[in-house]
Backbone as XML, in Angstrom:
<?xml version="1.0"?>
<chain id="A" units="angstrom">
  <residue number="1" name="UNK">
    <atom name="N" x="-53.766" y="8.387" z="57.819"/>
    <atom name="CA" x="-52.980" y="7.611" z="57.555"/>
    <atom name="C" x="-52.380" y="7.077" z="56.297"/>
  </residue>
  <residue number="2" name="UNK">
    <atom name="N" x="-50.901" y="7.538" z="55.961"/>
    <atom name="CA" x="-50.720" y="7.014" z="54.603"/>
    <atom name="C" x="-49.935" y="5.788" z="54.399"/>
  </residue>
  <residue number="3" name="UNK">
    <atom name="N" x="-49.881" y="4.905" z="53.732"/>
    <atom name="CA" x="-49.101" y="3.401" z="53.438"/>
    <atom name="C" x="-47.685" y="3.935" z="53.496"/>
  </residue>
  <residue number="4" name="UNK">
    <atom name="N" x="-47.106" y="2.913" z="53.874"/>
    <atom name="CA" x="-45.569" y="3.125" z="53.835"/>
    <atom name="C" x="-44.881" y="1.987" z="52.948"/>
  </residue>
  <residue number="5" name="UNK">
    <atom name="N" x="-44.317" y="2.633" z="51.874"/>
    <atom name="CA" x="-43.561" y="2.084" z="50.926"/>
    <atom name="C" x="-42.390" y="0.900" z="51.463"/>
  </residue>
  <residue number="6" name="UNK">
    <atom name="N" x="-42.222" y="-0.272" z="51.189"/>
    <atom name="CA" x="-41.104" y="-1.022" z="51.689"/>
    <atom name="C" x="-40.178" y="-0.268" z="50.879"/>
  </residue>
  <residue number="7" name="UNK">
    <atom name="N" x="-39.872" y="0.561" z="49.843"/>
    <atom name="CA" x="-39.109" y="1.115" z="49.072"/>
    <atom name="C" x="-38.068" y="2.371" z="49.988"/>
  </residue>
  <residue number="8" name="UNK">
    <atom name="N" x="-39.103" y="2.663" z="50.755"/>
    <atom name="CA" x="-38.832" y="3.909" z="51.549"/>
    <atom name="C" x="-38.303" y="3.430" z="52.948"/>
  </residue>
  <residue number="9" name="UNK">
    <atom name="N" x="-38.597" y="2.008" z="53.198"/>
    <atom name="CA" x="-37.614" y="1.673" z="54.259"/>
    <atom name="C" x="-36.149" y="0.752" z="53.605"/>
  </residue>
  <residue number="10" name="UNK">
    <atom name="N" x="-36.121" y="0.717" z="52.924"/>
    <atom name="CA" x="-34.706" y="-0.411" z="52.283"/>
    <atom name="C" x="-33.768" y="0.240" z="52.735"/>
  </residue>
  <residue number="11" name="UNK">
    <atom name="N" x="-32.819" y="-0.547" z="53.320"/>
    <atom name="CA" x="-31.256" y="-0.649" z="53.870"/>
    <atom name="C" x="-30.660" y="-0.728" z="52.796"/>
  </residue>
  <residue number="12" name="UNK">
    <atom name="N" x="-30.975" y="-1.847" z="51.881"/>
    <atom name="CA" x="-30.297" y="-2.471" z="50.840"/>
    <atom name="C" x="-31.216" y="-3.157" z="49.950"/>
  </residue>
  <residue number="13" name="UNK">
    <atom name="N" x="-30.302" y="-3.809" z="48.794"/>
    <atom name="CA" x="-31.166" y="-4.490" z="47.787"/>
    <atom name="C" x="-31.825" y="-5.723" z="48.582"/>
  </residue>
  <residue number="14" name="UNK">
    <atom name="N" x="-30.992" y="-6.197" z="49.627"/>
    <atom name="CA" x="-31.585" y="-7.434" z="50.436"/>
    <atom name="C" x="-32.723" y="-7.327" z="51.557"/>
  </residue>
  <residue number="15" name="UNK">
    <atom name="N" x="-32.667" y="-6.014" z="51.880"/>
    <atom name="CA" x="-33.439" y="-5.846" z="53.664"/>
    <atom name="C" x="-34.199" y="-4.185" z="53.571"/>
  </residue>
  <residue number="16" name="UNK">
    <atom name="N" x="-35.437" y="-4.064" z="53.975"/>
    <atom name="CA" x="-36.096" y="-3.048" z="54.578"/>
    <atom name="C" x="-36.441" y="-3.290" z="55.938"/>
  </residue>
  <residue number="17" name="UNK">
    <atom name="N" x="-36.099" y="-2.192" z="56.766"/>
    <atom name="CA" x="-36.471" y="-2.264" z="58.246"/>
    <atom name="C" x="-37.281" y="-1.092" z="58.782"/>
  </residue>
  <residue number="18" name="UNK">
    <atom name="N" x="-38.554" y="-1.833" z="59.100"/>
    <atom name="CA" x="-39.413" y="-0.887" z="60.113"/>
    <atom name="C" x="-39.330" y="-0.759" z="61.402"/>
  </residue>
  <residue number="19" name="UNK">
    <atom name="N" x="-39.156" y="0.043" z="61.851"/>
    <atom name="CA" x="-39.203" y="0.566" z="63.451"/>
    <atom name="C" x="-40.436" y="1.016" z="63.574"/>
  </residue>
  <residue number="20" name="UNK">
    <atom name="N" x="-40.913" y="0.222" z="64.502"/>
    <atom name="CA" x="-42.347" y="0.677" z="64.870"/>
    <atom name="C" x="-42.430" y="2.142" z="65.564"/>
  </residue>
  <residue number="21" name="UNK">
    <atom name="N" x="-41.625" y="2.187" z="66.533"/>
    <atom name="CA" x="-41.600" y="3.632" z="67.309"/>
    <atom name="C" x="-41.483" y="4.611" z="66.269"/>
  </residue>
  <residue number="22" name="UNK">
    <atom name="N" x="-41.273" y="4.618" z="65.091"/>
    <atom name="CA" x="-41.235" y="5.780" z="64.110"/>
    <atom name="C" x="-42.395" y="5.860" z="63.753"/>
  </residue>
  <residue number="23" name="UNK">
    <atom name="N" x="-43.576" y="4.742" z="63.807"/>
    <atom name="CA" x="-44.653" y="5.148" z="63.334"/>
    <atom name="C" x="-45.803" y="4.864" z="64.211"/>
  </residue>
  <residue number="24" name="UNK">
    <atom name="N" x="-45.608" y="4.672" z="65.552"/>
    <atom name="CA" x="-46.344" y="4.779" z="66.504"/>
    <atom name="C" x="-47.067" y="3.475" z="67.046"/>
  </residue>
  <residue number="25" name="UNK">
    <atom name="N" x="-46.184" y="2.454" z="66.901"/>
    <atom name="CA" x="-46.585" y="1.131" z="67.358"/>
    <atom name="C" x="-45.236" y="0.400" z="67.861"/>
  </residue>
  <residue number="26" name="UNK">
    <atom name="N" x="-45.741" y="-0.551" z="68.431"/>
    <atom name="CA" x="-44.638" y="-1.151" z="69.202"/>
    <atom name="C" x="-44.050" y="-2.379" z="68.900"/>
  </residue>
  <residue number="27" name="UNK">
    <atom name="N" x="-44.232" y="-2.827" z="67.543"/>
    <atom name="CA" x="-44.001" y="-3.898" z="66.656"/>
    <atom name="C" x="-42.907" y="-3.310" z="65.703"/>
  </residue>
  <residue number="28" name="UNK">
    <atom name="N" x="-41.618" y="-3.880" z="65.436"/>
    <atom name="CA" x="-41.023" y="-3.779" z="64.354"/>
    <atom name="C" x="-40.509" y="-4.729" z="63.309"/>
  </residue>
  <residue number="29" name="UNK">
    <atom name="N" x="-40.327" y="-4.790" z="62.080"/>
    <atom name="CA" x="-40.040" y="-5.995" z="61.553"/>
    <atom name="C" x="-38.809" y="-5.467" z="60.181"/>
  </residue>
  <residue number="30" name="UNK">
    <atom name="N" x="-38.635" y="-6.767" z="59.642"/>
    <atom name="CA" x="-37.538" y="-6.818" z="58.417"/>
    <atom name="C" x="-38.457" y="-7.458" z="57.115"/>
  </residue>
  <residue number="31" name="UNK">
    <atom name="N" x="-38.185" y="-6.937" z="56.259"/>
    <atom name="CA" x="-38.594" y="-7.874" z="55.068"/>
    <atom name="C" x="-37.213" y="-7.971" z="54.489"/>
  </residue>
  <residue number="32" name="UNK">
    <atom name="N" x="-36.894" y="-9.437" z="53.939"/>
    <atom name="CA" x="-35.874" y="-9.616" z="53.289"/>
    <atom name="C" x="-35.811" y="-10.655" z="52.203"/>
  </residue>
  <residue number="33" name="UNK">
    <atom name="N" x="-34.783" y="-10.392" z="51.382"/>
    <atom name="CA" x="-34.594" y="-11.072" z="49.980"/>
    <atom name="C" x="-33.107" y="-11.550" z="50.222"/>
  </residue>
  <residue number="34" name="UNK">
    <atom name="N" x="-33.147" y="-12.835" z="50.188"/>
    <atom name="CA" x="-31.225" y="-13.269" z="49.966"/>
    <atom name="C" x="-31.316" y="-14.479" z="48.988"/>
  </residue>
  <residue number="35" name="UNK">
    <atom name="N" x="-30.287" y="-14.072" z="48.012"/>
    <atom name="CA" x="-29.626" y="-14.967" z="47.321"/>
    <atom name="C" x="-29.556" y="-16.394" z="47.968"/>
  </residue>
  <residue number="36" name="UNK">
    <atom name="N" x="-29.263" y="-17.094" z="47.335"/>
    <atom name="CA" x="-28.785" y="-18.511" z="47.615"/>
    <atom name="C" x="-27.018" y="-18.453" z="48.182"/>
  </residue>
  <residue number="37" name="UNK">
    <atom name="N" x="-27.067" y="-18.877" z="49.491"/>
    <atom name="CA" x="-25.803" y="-18.855" z="50.233"/>
    <atom name="C" x="-25.680" y="-17.534" z="50.957"/>
  </residue>
  <residue number="38" name="UNK">
    <atom name="N" x="-26.663" y="-16.540" z="51.203"/>
    <atom name="CA" x="-26.696" y="-15.484" z="51.916"/>
    <atom name="C" x="-27.600" y="-15.574" z="52.999"/>
  </residue>
  <residue number="39" name="UNK">
    <atom name="N" x="-27.253" y="-14.844" z="53.958"/>
    <atom name="CA" x="-27.737" y="-14.751" z="55.463"/>
    <atom name="C" x="-26.943" y="-14.124" z="56.371"/>
  </residue>
  <residue number="40" name="UNK">
    <atom name="N" x="-27.488" y="-13.434" z="57.647"/>
    <atom name="CA" x="-26.562" y="-13.010" z="58.554"/>
    <atom name="C" x="-26.121" y="-13.793" z="59.570"/>
  </residue>
  <residue number="41" name="UNK">
    <atom name="N" x="-25.121" y="-13.258" z="59.788"/>
    <atom name="CA" x="-24.261" y="-14.023" z="61.014"/>
    <atom name="C" x="-24.969" y="-13.904" z="62.357"/>
  </residue>
  <residue number="42" name="UNK">
    <atom name="N" x="-24.376" y="-15.000" z="63.349"/>
    <atom name="CA" x="-25.178" y="-15.032" z="64.257"/>
    <atom name="C" x="-25.454" y="-13.590" z="65.308"/>
  </residue>
  <residue number="43" name="UNK">
    <atom name="N" x="-26.364" y="-13.382" z="65.724"/>
    <atom name="CA" x="-26.714" y="-12.102" z="66.605"/>
    <atom name="C" x="-27.607" y="-12.532" z="67.570"/>
  </residue>
  <residue number="44" name="UNK">
    <atom name="N" x="-28.132" y="-11.799" z="68.568"/>
    <atom name="CA" x="-29.249" y="-11.966" z="69.150"/>
    <atom name="C" x="-30.276" y="-10.544" z="69.564"/>
  </residue>
  <residue number="45" name="UNK">
    <atom name="N" x="-31.439" y="-10.753" z="70.215"/>
    <atom name="CA" x="-32.228" y="-9.758" z="70.278"/>
    <atom name="C" x="-32.461" y="-9.665" z="72.039"/>
  </residue>
  <residue number="46" name="UNK">
    <atom name="N" x="-32.833" y="-8.599" z="72.262"/>
    <atom name="CA" x="-33.265" y="-8.813" z="73.887"/>
    <atom name="C" x="-34.840" y="-9.111" z="73.856"/>
  </residue>
  <residue number="47" name="UNK">
    <atom name="N" x="-35.300" y="-9.603" z="72.823"/>
    <atom name="CA" x="-36.868" y="-10.034" z="72.899"/>
    <atom name="C" x="-36.963" y="-11.133" z="71.896"/>
  </residue>
  <residue number="48" name="UNK">
    <atom name="N" x="-38.163" y="-11.929" z="71.530"/>
    <atom name="CA" x="-38.301" y="-12.915" z="70.776"/>
    <atom name="C" x="-38.327" y="-12.453" z="69.275"/>
  </residue>
  <residue number="49" name="UNK">
    <atom name="N" x="-38.027" y="-13.204" z="68.256"/>
    <atom name="CA" x="-38.133" y="-12.777" z="66.932"/>
    <atom name="C" x="-38.663" y="-13.688" z="66.441"/>
  </residue>
  <residue number="50" name="UNK">
    <atom name="N" x="-39.514" y="-13.557" z="65.646"/>
    <atom name="CA" x="-40.469" y="-14.486" z="64.985"/>
    <atom name="C" x="-40.488" y="-14.662" z="63.036"/>
  </residue>
  <residue number="51" name="UNK">
    <atom name="N" x="-40.088" y="-15.511" z="62.494"/>
    <atom name="CA" x="-39.696" y="-15.665" z="61.088"/>
    <atom name="C" x="-40.888" y="-16.082" z="60.496"/>
  </residue>
  <residue number="52" name="UNK">
    <atom name="N" x="-41.325" y="-15.532" z="59.259"/>
    <atom name="CA" x="-42.305" y="-15.675" z="58.565"/>
    <atom name="C" x="-41.823" y="-16.232" z="57.146"/>
  </residue>
  <residue number="53" name="UNK">
    <atom name="N" x="-41.311" y="-17.388" z="56.567"/>
    <atom name="CA" x="-40.828" y="-17.753" z="55.366"/>
    <atom name="C" x="-41.843" y="-18.014" z="54.330"/>
  </residue>
  <residue number="54" name="UNK">
    <atom name="N" x="-41.562" y="-16.695" z="53.231"/>
    <atom name="CA" x="-42.833" y="-16.611" z="52.379"/>
    <atom name="C" x="-42.397" y="-17.219" z="50.867"/>
  </residue>
  <residue number="55" name="UNK">
    <atom name="N" x="-41.010" y="-17.509" z="50.927"/>
    <atom name="CA" x="-40.414" y="-18.352" z="49.468"/>
    <atom name="C" x="-38.970" y="-18.534" z="49.556"/>
  </residue>
  <residue number="56" name="UNK">
    <atom name="N" x="-38.733" y="-19.757" z="49.430"/>
    <atom name="CA" x="-37.556" y="-20.349" z="49.245"/>
    <atom name="C" x="-36.968" y="-21.562" z="50.570"/>
  </residue>
  <residue number="57" name="UNK">
    <atom name="N" x="-36.333" y="-21.856" z="50.611"/>
    <atom name="CA" x="-35.506" y="-22.656" z="51.594"/>
    <atom name="C" x="-34.238" y="-22.043" z="52.639"/>
  </residue>
  <residue number="58" name="UNK">
    <atom name="N" x="-34.636" y="-22.089" z="53.923"/>
    <atom name="CA" x="-33.555" y="-21.645" z="54.711"/>
    <atom name="C" x="-33.023" y="-22.316" z="55.889"/>
  </residue>
  <residue number="59" name="UNK">
    <atom name="N" x="-32.037" y="-22.535" z="56.450"/>
    <atom name="CA" x="-31.457" y="-23.119" z="57.569"/>
    <atom name="C" x="-30.908" y="-22.170" z="58.500"/>
  </residue>
  <residue number="60" name="UNK">
    <atom name="N" x="-31.656" y="-22.282" z="59.683"/>
    <atom name="CA" x="-31.470" y="-21.295" z="60.660"/>
    <atom name="C" x="-30.504" y="-22.322" z="61.603"/>
  </residue>
  <residue number="61" name="UNK">
    <atom name="N" x="-29.787" y="-21.438" z="62.305"/>
    <atom name="CA" x="-28.941" y="-21.634" z="63.416"/>
    <atom name="C" x="-29.311" y="-21.142" z="64.542"/>
  </residue>
  <residue number="62" name="UNK">
    <atom name="N" x="-29.759" y="-21.925" z="65.475"/>
    <atom name="CA" x="-30.392" y="-21.251" z="66.772"/>
    <atom name="C" x="-29.713" y="-21.833" z="67.941"/>
  </residue>
  <residue number="63" name="UNK">
    <atom name="N" x="-29.077" y="-21.258" z="68.938"/>
    <atom name="CA" x="-28.284" y="-21.622" z="70.123"/>
    <atom name="C" x="-27.532" y="-23.044" z="69.581"/>
  </residue>
  <residue number="64" name="UNK">
    <atom name="N" x="-26.883" y="-23.048" z="68.300"/>
    <atom name="CA" x="-25.886" y="-24.132" z="68.055"/>
    <atom name="C" x="-26.684" y="-25.322" z="67.225"/>
  </residue>
  <residue number="65" name="UNK">
    <atom name="N" x="-27.853" y="-25.310" z="67.335"/>
    <atom name="CA" x="-28.873" y="-26.102" z="66.444"/>
    <atom name="C" x="-29.369" y="-25.834" z="65.232"/>
  </residue>
  <residue number="66" name="UNK">
    <atom name="N" x="-29.360" y="-26.663" z="64.324"/>
    <atom name="CA" x="-29.753" y="-26.129" z="63.084"/>
    <atom name="C" x="-31.210" y="-26.727" z="62.611"/>
  </residue>
  <residue number="67" name="UNK">
    <atom name="N" x="-32.169" y="-25.681" z="62.262"/>
    <atom name="CA" x="-33.464" y="-26.101" z="61.467"/>
    <atom name="C" x="-33.576" y="-25.540" z="60.609"/>
  </residue>
  <residue number="68" name="UNK">
    <atom name="N" x="-33.795" y="-26.836" z="59.762"/>
    <atom name="CA" x="-34.261" y="-26.433" z="58.251"/>
    <atom name="C" x="-35.754" y="-26.286" z="57.769"/>
  </residue>
  <residue number="69" name="UNK">
    <atom name="N" x="-36.083" y="-25.348" z="57.195"/>
    <atom name="CA" x="-37.593" y="-25.115" z="56.902"/>
    <atom name="C" x="-37.586" y="-24.482" z="55.346"/>
  </residue>
  <residue number="70" name="UNK">
    <atom name="N" x="-38.837" y="-24.470" z="55.126"/>
    <atom name="CA" x="-39.038" y="-23.389" z="53.677"/>
    <atom name="C" x="-40.263" y="-22.737" z="53.644"/>
  </residue>
  <residue number="71" name="UNK">
    <atom name="N" x="-40.652" y="-22.516" z="52.700"/>
    <atom name="CA" x="-42.002" y="-21.194" z="52.603"/>
    <atom name="C" x="-43.222" y="-22.131" z="53.399"/>
  </residue>
  <residue number="72" name="UNK">
    <atom name="N" x="-44.030" y="-21.209" z="53.665"/>
    <atom name="CA" x="-45.265" y="-21.825" z="54.536"/>
    <atom name="C" x="-44.957" y="-21.703" z="55.797"/>
  </residue>
  <residue number="73" name="UNK">
    <atom name="N" x="-43.710" y="-21.648" z="56.428"/>
    <atom name="CA" x="-43.631" y="-22.082" z="57.663"/>
    <atom name="C" x="-43.304" y="-20.920" z="58.540"/>
  </residue>
  <residue number="74" name="UNK">
    <atom name="N" x="-43.263" y="-20.981" z="60.229"/>
    <atom name="CA" x="-42.909" y="-19.961" z="60.965"/>
    <atom name="C" x="-41.915" y="-20.482" z="61.680"/>
  </residue>
  <residue number="75" name="UNK">
    <atom name="N" x="-40.881" y="-19.825" z="62.198"/>
    <atom name="CA" x="-39.653" y="-20.007" z="63.134"/>
    <atom name="C" x="-39.938" y="-18.956" z="64.290"/>
  </residue>
  <residue number="76" name="UNK">
    <atom name="N" x="-40.069" y="-19.263" z="65.434"/>
    <atom name="CA" x="-39.767" y="-18.272" z="66.743"/>
    <atom name="C" x="-38.418" y="-18.359" z="67.443"/>
  </residue>
  <residue number="77" name="UNK">
    <atom name="N" x="-37.587" y="-17.542" z="67.274"/>
    <atom name="CA" x="-36.362" y="-17.345" z="68.388"/>
    <atom name="C" x="-36.375" y="-16.674" z="69.397"/>
  </residue>
  <residue number="78" name="UNK">
    <atom name="N" x="-36.297" y="-17.353" z="70.750"/>
    <atom name="CA" x="-36.430" y="-16.958" z="71.883"/>
    <atom name="C" x="-35.643" y="-15.671" z="72.179"/>
  </residue>
  <residue number="79" name="UNK">
    <atom name="N" x="-35.878" y="-14.738" z="73.133"/>
    <atom name="CA" x="-35.425" y="-13.604" z="73.335"/>
    <atom name="C" x="-33.694" y="-14.300" z="73.841"/>
  </residue>
  <residue number="80" name="UNK">
    <atom name="N" x="-32.692" y="-13.300" z="73.772"/>
    <atom name="CA" x="-31.255" y="-13.439" z="74.130"/>
    <atom name="C" x="-30.660" y="-14.656" z="73.344"/>
  </residue>
  <residue number="81" name="UNK">
    <atom name="N" x="-31.284" y="-15.313" z="72.307"/>
    <atom name="CA" x="-30.456" y="-16.321" z="71.861"/>
    <atom name="C" x="-29.946" y="-16.198" z="70.504"/>
  </residue>
  <residue number="82" name="UNK">
    <atom name="N" x="-28.896" y="-16.603" z="70.246"/>
    <atom name="CA" x="-27.773" y="-16.652" z="69.241"/>
    <atom name="C" x="-28.198" y="-17.209" z="68.233"/>
  </residue>
  <residue number="83" name="UNK">
    <atom name="N" x="-28.341" y="-16.688" z="67.344"/>
    <atom name="CA" x="-29.221" y="-17.177" z="65.893"/>
    <atom name="C" x="-28.683" y="-16.437" z="64.393"/>
  </residue>
  <residue number="84" name="UNK">
    <atom name="N" x="-28.902" y="-17.184" z="63.292"/>
    <atom name="CA" x="-28.582" y="-16.646" z="62.129"/>
    <atom name="C" x="-29.208" y="-17.551" z="61.093"/>
  </residue>
  <residue number="85" name="UNK">
    <atom name="N" x="-29.107" y="-17.169" z="60.066"/>
    <atom name="CA" x="-29.926" y="-18.358" z="59.065"/>
    <atom name="C" x="-28.911" y="-17.910" z="57.501"/>
  </residue>
  <residue number="86" name="UNK">
    <atom name="N" x="-29.053" y="-18.970" z="56.550"/>
    <atom name="CA" x="-28.525" y="-19.047" z="55.429"/>
    <atom name="C" x="-29.665" y="-19.454" z="54.456"/>
  </residue>
  <residue number="87" name="UNK">
    <atom name="N" x="-29.770" y="-18.926" z="53.509"/>
    <atom name="CA" x="-30.733" y="-19.328" z="52.166"/>
    <atom name="C" x="-29.703" y="-20.685" z="51.778"/>
  </residue>
  <residue number="88" name="UNK">
    <atom name="N" x="-30.537" y="-21.938" z="51.978"/>
    <atom name="CA" x="-29.779" y="-22.952" z="51.454"/>
    <atom name="C" x="-30.423" y="-23.708" z="50.275"/>
  </residue>
  <residue number="89" name="UNK">
    <atom name="N" x="-31.532" y="-22.640" z="49.869"/>
    <atom name="CA" x="-31.957" y="-23.297" z="48.554"/>
    <atom name="C" x="-31.372" y="-22.962" z="47.099"/>
  </residue>
  <residue number="90" name="UNK">
    <atom name="N" x="-32.167" y="-23.112" z="46.152"/>
    <atom name="CA" x="-31.646" y="-22.765" z="44.775"/>
    <atom name="C" x="-32.388" y="-21.349" z="44.515"/>
  </residue>
  <residue number="91" name="UNK">
    <atom name="N" x="-33.576" y="-21.140" z="44.979"/>
    <atom name="CA" x="-34.087" y="-19.964" z="44.520"/>
    <atom name="C" x="-34.123" y="-18.651" z="45.925"/>
  </residue>
  <residue number="92" name="UNK">
    <atom name="N" x="-34.405" y="-17.218" z="45.267"/>
    <atom name="CA" x="-34.517" y="-16.581" z="46.406"/>
    <atom name="C" x="-35.156" y="-16.773" z="47.622"/>
  </residue>
  <residue number="93" name="UNK">
    <atom name="N" x="-34.792" y="-16.209" z="48.762"/>
    <atom name="CA" x="-35.278" y="-16.575" z="50.146"/>
    <atom name="C" x="-36.031" y="-15.250" z="50.249"/>
  </residue>
  <residue number="94" name="UNK">
    <atom name="N" x="-37.539" y="-14.968" z="50.477"/>
    <atom name="CA" x="-37.902" y="-13.867" z="50.946"/>
    <atom name="C" x="-38.580" y="-14.396" z="52.506"/>
  </residue>
  <residue number="95" name="UNK">
    <atom name="N" x="-38.394" y="-13.681" z="53.490"/>
    <atom name="CA" x="-39.134" y="-13.648" z="54.715"/>
    <atom name="C" x="-39.324" y="-12.476" z="55.151"/>
  </residue>
  <residue number="96" name="UNK">
    <atom name="N" x="-40.260" y="-12.547" z="56.289"/>
    <atom name="CA" x="-40.667" y="-11.338" z="57.151"/>
    <atom name="C" x="-39.905" y="-11.625" z="58.721"/>
  </residue>
  <residue number="97" name="UNK">
    <atom name="N" x="-39.178" y="-11.022" z="59.280"/>
    <atom name="CA" x="-38.931" y="-11.026" z="60.649"/>
    <atom name="C" x="-39.590" y="-10.172" z="61.549"/>
  </residue>
  <residue number="98" name="UNK">
    <atom name="N" x="-40.612" y="-10.522" z="62.331"/>
    <atom name="CA" x="-41.111" y="-9.887" z="63.397"/>
    <atom name="C" x="-40.505" y="-9.699" z="64.606"/>
  </residue>
  <residue number="99" name="UNK">
    <atom name="N" x="-40.063" y="-8.251" z="64.918"/>
    <atom name="CA" x="-39.358" y="-7.956" z="66.576"/>
    <atom name="C" x="-40.604" y="-7.520" z="67.183"/>
  </residue>
  <residue number="100" name="UNK">
    <atom name="N" x="-40.504" y="-8.141" z="68.711"/>
    <atom name="CA" x="-41.479" y="-7.971" z="69.631"/>
    <atom name="C" x="-40.797" y="-6.621" z="70.176"/>
  </residue>
  <residue number="101" name="UNK">
    <atom name="N" x="-40.429" y="-5.324" z="69.432"/>
    <atom name="CA" x="-39.927" y="-4.170" z="70.237"/>
    <atom name="C" x="-40.575" y="-2.972" z="69.259"/>
  </residue>
  <residue number="102" name="UNK">
    <atom name="N" x="-40.454" y="-1.739" z="69.757"/>
    <atom name="CA" x="-40.835" y="-0.570" z="68.838"/>
    <atom name="C" x="-39.369" y="-0.256" z="68.109"/>
  </residue>
  <residue number="103" name="UNK">
    <atom name="N" x="-38.385" y="-0.833" z="68.331"/>
    <atom name="CA" x="-37.292" y="-0.824" z="67.402"/>
    <atom name="C" x="-36.588" y="-2.153" z="67.239"/>
  </residue>
  <residue number="104" name="UNK">
    <atom name="N" x="-35.753" y="-2.252" z="66.383"/>
    <atom name="CA" x="-34.796" y="-3.479" z="66.360"/>
    <atom name="C" x="-33.667" y="-3.012" z="67.196"/>
  </residue>
  <residue number="105" name="UNK">
    <atom name="N" x="-33.277" y="-3.895" z="67.792"/>
    <atom name="CA" x="-32.024" y="-3.874" z="68.772"/>
    <atom name="C" x="-31.408" y="-5.271" z="68.221"/>
  </residue>
  <residue number="106" name="UNK">
    <atom name="N" x="-30.278" y="-4.991" z="68.179"/>
    <atom name="CA" x="-29.283" y="-6.571" z="67.885"/>
    <atom name="C" x="-27.830" y="-6.433" z="67.927"/>
  </residue>
  <residue number="107" name="UNK">
    <atom name="N" x="-27.681" y="-7.415" z="68.414"/>
    <atom name="CA" x="-25.767" y="-7.700" z="68.783"/>
    <atom name="C" x="-25.511" y="-8.608" z="68.343"/>
  </residue>
  <residue number="108" name="UNK">
    <atom name="N" x="-24.364" y="-8.457" z="67.297"/>
    <atom name="CA" x="-23.640" y="-9.467" z="66.477"/>
    <atom name="C" x="-22.483" y="-10.153" z="67.270"/>
  </residue>
  <residue number="109" name="UNK">
    <atom name="N" x="-22.283" y="-11.378" z="67.487"/>
    <atom name="CA" x="-21.542" y="-12.405" z="68.052"/>
    <atom name="C" x="-20.094" y="-11.946" z="67.727"/>
  </residue>
  <residue number="110" name="UNK">
    <atom name="N" x="-19.827" y="-11.429" z="66.109"/>
    <atom name="CA" x="-18.360" y="-11.097" z="65.514"/>
    <atom name="C" x="-18.294" y="-9.773" z="66.101"/>
  </residue>
  <residue number="111" name="UNK">
    <atom name="N" x="-19.022" y="-8.880" z="66.530"/>
    <atom name="CA" x="-18.434" y="-7.566" z="66.546"/>
    <atom name="C" x="-18.166" y="-7.535" z="68.153"/>
  </residue>
</chain>
């Protein structure tokens, strides 16, 4: 087994996506880096999503409620729950979001 570089999984300068099914596993994830004010709009997944905040401050919107947290914390969003987040700090936001599925499936509210 060879290590997989995050660079080879990059979707943009902000995100790398690992779909487990492409690598023989049932877990998928994003590694993201967001500048202040950045973050995805409301979306949902048919499975839970677990966020590991590694750097910065972030405000999550989960089913209409706001949750503010920072590096060193974990946020769990239940399946089929509309959610999004924004970097509300002054430094870059770096986090990993673990998707309990062999591939990332998401539906955006505004699409």
